[in-house]
C-alpha angles and dihedrals in degrees: 000000000000092000114122097181113141090019125117120213130191115200116185116206091025103139091092146356123014093351095055091045088054092048089050094048093050094048093050088050088057104264127137104239132208109205111205137175135134099286132044092217090063096042102046097060090055092050093043091053092052091049090050086059090053099261127129107245132161127192117219118174116217135166101216092210091065113077094200090057092050088052087048091052091050094046097048091049093053091044092054103036103015094229148040115219100168129030122187115190098199104142116105143140141211110191098172139061122192144059122325089242088072096042113121123221089239093055090045092055091044093055098041092044095050098037102037117010091050093050089050090049095048093046087051091054096043108036101064095065089049089052092050087058091038091233137094150109128221120190119191122194110233123162141220082250084077090058103051138040122259136189092206113032099032100134091048090050089050091054092049092049087054093051090054089051092049090055091054093050097045089046088060093044097048105027091093087061092052094252114138122207122188138154134220122219106203121194123215109327129186101252139121089261089065098037094118091060097039095049094052104086096201095046093045092048091052090050092048094046091054093045114090094220086050094227144075119255132258124233091241092060090060088046088057088058091047090049092054090050091051093050137075087255090083096040090133100044122095138142092027138133110219111199120209107178108126086256095300096138092051095050 
């Protein structure tokens, strides 16, 4: 039930971190994987490493904030493989750190466009061909930042709450066509994205102390959730937010 052979998966933001871990997990489960991030020089080594393991992988660079590039990502994937069975919208950004009272209009637009609008765009491009075959799984990367307030990453949290809401709405719209849409809300994961927190010993210690598992997460642990959502193991799961945070939000 976790076999992804004959499936084609597109994973944005997959040159490193959680996205790369998901791409690797999918490829090792048998899927043909499209590795995508902003620059070809970061995508191609990941795809090449997967091909060296005997998997089928294609690198397609794409800046998610540009609609034309998202369309090219979709079109090139369909041209090469003829279908997209699994879409993972993982790429995101958070260029600011501080209270909302100091957030500029430019920063707000940059965060919401990249984290929300681009996801909406890409889903609109990919889901119809899933619906035509009456089969598909979409996984959006939300965050526990979208489930709680923050004095420092408020706009990022707003964007991640919006992605979880987007998953629920798309699940309702496309469920009758047997397309499932879910989101994952990771806690603190050991990635470059969270380096500022991880490399601060005091802040890391506070986070680990309040987390029931007493540690931060690993990218492959989020990849395991994404693998579940892409496979037949989750064939009756849609519109959900799966939290993977070591218990942080229940503490």
